[in-house]
N, C-alpha and C positions, 0 to 999 in steps of 0.2 A: 877861639873857644878855649877855656881852661882845661888842661889835661888832668885826668885823675892820676894822682901820684901813686896809687896802689899797684902792686904787681899783679897783673891779670892771672898769673899762675896760681896765686894764693886763692883767688875766687874759685878756681877749678878744683883745687886740692882740698879746700875746707870741708865740703860735704863728705868726701871720702875719709878725711881725718876724723870727723865727728862720728861717722859710722864705725870706724876702726876702734875708737875709744869705747863705743857702746858694746862692741863685740868683746873687747878685753874685759869689760865689766861683767858681761854675761858668762864668760868662760868660768869664772870663779864659782858660779852657782850650778853649773852643769858639767863640770869637768869629769864626772863619773860616766858620762855618756860618750862612748868612743865613735858613735856613728857621725860621719861628716857628710855634708852636702856642699855643693858649689853654687854660688849665686853670681850673677853677672850684673855689674853696674855700667850703665851706658850713658854717654852724652853725645853730642853731635860730632865730636872730634876723636874720641878714643873709646875703647872698651877695656875695662879693668876687671879682673877676676879675683875674688877674695874667697878663700876657704873659711867657712865658719861652721860652728857646731849648730845643728838645726834645733830650733826651739819650736815645738809644735803645740799650738793651743788645743789642737784636736786630740792628740794623743802623744805619748812619750816613748813608746816601745817600737823600735824599728824591726823590720823583717828582712832576712837575707837568705838566699837559697843555701841549702845544706851542701849541695854539690854543684860543680861547674859555675860557681858564682863569679869567678874572675876571668872567664874565657874571653869576653870581649874587652876587658880591661887590658889583658896581656897581648891582644892582637892589634895589628895596625888599624888605624881609623878606616882605611879603605875597605876593610872586611865588613864593617857594620854601617858605614855611612852611605845608606842607600840613596839619599837625596842627591849625592854627587854622581850617581850611576849614569853612564852614557849607554843607552840601549842600542844594541846592534840589531837592526831590523832585517828580517829575512824577506823572502818574496811570497806575498800572499797568493800569487797564482800557482804556487806549488801544491796548493791544497784545495780540495773541494768538499763541500758539506754533503753528507749522505742523509742524515736524519737527526732530528732533535732528540736528545736523551735526558735533558733536565734543565732546570733554571733555578737561580737563586737571587738573593737580594742584590748582588753585585755583578752577576753575569748570566749568560745563557750558554748551555753546553750542548755540543753536537758531536755525533760520530762523523768522522771525516776520512778522507783518503789522501795519501800523498800521491799525486799524479805521476811523479817520476819513478817511485819505487813500487807503487801499487800497494803499499802497506797501509793498514788501518791506523787511525790516530784519533785523538780527541781534540776538538777545537773549542776552546773556552773564549767566547767573545765577551769582552768586558763592557759593562754599562758605564756611562759617564761618571767617573769618580775623580778625586784629586790625583794628580800625577804622582804625588808622593806615595800614595797607597799602592799604585801600580808598580812603581819602582821598588817598593819594599818587598812585594811578593816576588818580583823577578829576581832581586838580589838574593833573597832567601833561597829560592829554588836553585839558583846558580851555585850558592854556597853548599847546598845539600846534595848536589848532583852526584849520583853514584852511591849514595848512602843506602843502607839496607831497607828495602820495602818503602822507600820514598818514591812517589811517582816521578817519572823522568820528564823534565822539560826539554822538548826537542827543538823548539824554534819559537821565535817571537815575530809576529807580523802585524801589519796594520793596513787598513783600507786607505788607498791613495787619496780618496776624495773626502771622506768623513773623518779620517785619521783615527778611526776606532781601532784600538789594539786588540789582538787575539793571541792567546797563548796556546801552543801546540804541544800536546802531551802524548806519551805512550798510551796505547789502547789496552784496556783491561776488560775482558769479557765477564763482567760481574753479574751476580744474581742479586736482585732486590733483597735487602736484609729481612724484610717482612716475610718473604718466601723462604729464604735460606735458614734463618736462625731457628725456626721450629723443627728443622730437620737435623740439626747438629747434635752429635753425640758428645759425651763428656770429653773424649779424646780430641774431637774437632775443636771444641771451645778452648781447651788448654793450648792446643797447637796455634790457633789463630791469635789468641791473646799474647802468646810468646812472640809471634811474628810482629804484632803491633808494638810490643815493648821494644823490639829491636829498633824500629823506626823512631820511637820516642827517645830511647836512650841516646841514639845517634844525634838527633836534632838538639837535644839538651846538651850533649857534649860539645856541640858546635855553637853553643850560646843562644839557642833559639827556642822559644815557646810556641807551640802550635796554636793554642787558645781556641780551638774549635773541634776537639775530638768528639766524634759521635758516629753512630752507625752509618749515616749518610755519607760520611767522609772516609769510610774504610771500605775500599773496593776489594771484593773477594771473588776470584775465579776458582770455584770449588773443584772443578775438574782438574785443574793444574795445581791446586792448593797454593795459589799465589795471592798474596795480600799486598795492597798498596795504600798508603796514607796519602790522601789527596786534599785539595782546597787549602792552600797556605795563604789565603787572602787576609786572614786575621792574625797570622803569625807575626811575631815581633822579636827583636833582639833583646836579650836580658842584660840589664846593667844594674848592679847592686845599688839599692837606695832609690832607684828611679820610681816615680809614681806613674802608673799606667791607667788607661781607660778601663773602667770596670764594665763597660757596655760591650763585652765580648762574649763569645761562646753562645750556644743555643740554650734556651731556658732550662730544659730538662737536665742539662749537663753542666750547668753553672755551678762552680764551687761556692761554698758559703762565703768565702772572702769577697766574691763579687757582689753577693746579695747583702752584705753588711758594709759595702763601700770601703773595703780595705784596698788601697791602690798599689801598695808596694808588694804585690804578689810575685810569684816566680813559677818555675817549671812544674811545681807540685799541683798547679791548677790542672794540668793535663792528666795527672794521676787520679784526681777526683773524677774527671770525665771518664777515664778508662774504667774506674771502679763502677760507675753507673752503667757503663756498657756491659761489663762482666756480670753484674747483678741481673740485668735484663736478660742476659743469655741463659744463666743457670736457673733463674726463677721463672723464665718464660713470661716475664712481665715487662713489657716495653711501653712507655718508659717506667723506670722504678719510681721516680718522684715526678708526679704529674701535676705540676702547678699551673694555675690558670693565668697567673702573671708573676712578676718577680717576687712580690711580697708573699703571695701564696706558695711560691716555690720554697721559700725558707720555712713556711709553716709546714709543708709536706715533709721536709727534711727533719724538722724538729719533732714531728710526731713519730719518727723512726729512731733517730739518734738521741732524742730527749733534749730537755732544755737545761739540765744541770751542766752538761759539757759545753753547750752553747754559751752559757753565761761565763763559764771559766775561760772560754776562748775570747769573749768580749773583754773580760777583765784583764787578760794577759796583754792585750794590745790597747788597753785604755779606751775602748769604744763603748758607745751606748746606742741602743736601738732607738729609733724615733718612737715616741710614746704610742702613736697609732699602730705601728708595726709590732711593738712589744705587746700590745693588747691582742693583736691578731695571733701572734705566736702562742701566747698563753703559757701554760705549764704542762709539760708532758714527761712521763717516765720513758726510759729507753725500751724500745721494742726488740726482743731477741730476733736474730736473723732466722732462727728456726721457725718462727711464725709464718714465714713466707713459703715454707715447704708444703707441697700438696702432692696428690697422687700423680699429677701431670709432670712434675719436675723433680720428684725425689730421686730419680735415677741419675740426675745431673749434679746433685748436691752432696758434698761430703764434708766432714769436719774440717778437712784441710782447705777446701774451697771457701768455707765460711770464715776461716781464720785469715785467709788471703784477702777476702773482701773487707773484713773488719779492719785490716791494716791499710786499706786504701781509702775507705769512706770515713775519714776523721775530720771533724770540724777544723782542728788546728792543722793548717797546711804543712807546718814544720814537722808534724808527727807522721805524715803519710810515707809509705814506702817510696823510694825513688825508683825510677825505671830499672836501674841496674840491680837494686835490691830485689825488686819484683821478679826479675829474670832469674835470680838465684833461689827464689822461693821453691821449695821442693815440689809442691803440687803443680806449678807451672813448668818447672824445668823438666820434669818427667814427661809432661804433655808435649814438650817440644820434640821428643824423640819418637812420638807416636803418630800414626796415621789411622784414621778410622777404619773399622772392619768393612764398613759399607764401601769405602773407596777401594779397598783391596779386592772386594768381591767384584766391583765393576771392572777392575783391571784384568781379572781372570778371563773376562770375555774377550779381551784383546790379546792376551798372551798365553792363554791356556792355564791349567791348574798350577798353582804355585808349588814349588818343590820345598817341602818341609824336612828339616833334619831332626832326628830323634837323639836325645841325650838326657842326662839326669835333669829333671825339672822341665823338660820339654817332651812333647809327645806329637806323633805324626797327626796332622790334621788335613782333611780334604776340604772341609768347609770353613772358610775364613771367619764365619760368624760364630763358630763354636770353639774358637781357640781358648784353651784353658791355661797353657803355660806360655813360655816365650816361643816365638817362631821366626823363621827366616825364610825368605823366598826371593826369587828373581822377579824384579818389578821394573816396569818401564818408567822413565822420567815423567812421561805423560802418555795419555792414550794415543796421541798422534805423533809423539816425538820418537826419534830413532834410537835414542840412547837407552841401553839396558844395563842395569847395575844391581848388585845385591843390597838389600836393606835389612836391618835387624830391628825387630819390634819387641817390646816387653809389656807384659801385663802388669798392672799396678802392683807394686809391692814386691816384685820378683827381682832377683839379682841376675846380672849377666851370667850366662852359663857357658863355660868353656866348650868349644866345639860347635856352638850355634853360630 
């Protein structure tokens, strides 16, 4: 047989050479765009990686997080490469199920007990899903372990026969939000929003988006004033320029970026969801945007935020709505937040609260407050130092009348519900806890008074 005199290496390199020539040609026309992506060219024998400037027929404006954008870029691959995780399994016999407390799309949740320590726990039994998704949730929970107000993962076990995995979490004696939220005071709301922001800023600082912030995933033990952000099953590591699945978050808390199919979203998605939560709490309207499906969800948002800013958002990222969706959305002027105030919620709404809300519920995800910025917002920061009068009143039953100090700007009070100035007292850490310590509280707008 006659041999082909051509060098076989030429045949392998030619496609790569032609692509490289095409890339060089394209660079001249798009050199103004500094956003770069990586594509991988594969054949049976080797894998080559070429950095090119992305040319998107769909749109030309890229999006990047304003903060913590390069966290995972700067960390070793082992930090975010969850697919390579080797799970260390615990002993399932260490835990017993007590009762069912909830169920979701991907799991069933039970109250349980550790038979060795006799301590309560939460057992999350995962439904059959891809191993990759399970590993992602575990890796994220391990990375966030010890973070403020992030639910603690205690153990990972699986059934010996079915191989069904279960995640073991700390127990939180939470009250259903539909029961709790209508009882919360202005101070309570600001306190819990601040506590939630702690968790969000921490996970964002660790390069992680939660992607499912909603009341169902915020456990609150009101007696202990303890908050935990749970259900990290949809959470994901943020990499700048990466396109993510827009089928995340629960409908009422989906950011506009998901509803218009913008895939390179970032941590700011969580801030929209938090804004929806905050609005539901202060307006006592749960949910704020009540869409019947994803298209109707965008319609409900547009009827409040208006369509002028929606169109500006679409234009900025060179996107167009599907003609059918565009017709459904229609044309709407912006509805002032004051229109949501009524006799039932007016005691919870202040100009500062509306300003805070307005800076969260923005179409353009790049314009929303970051979690850290939100924590510095005066209305919320003040709330973080306060505890509701009702809680103080309940504690009086356990520890006797609080001791109040009198000085300029402060006056002696025997009834915690009639405090007019700042006040201080001896309070327990919890009704059942042994620790006693002084706490200082301030009424809105008052300065700290020397001697209190």
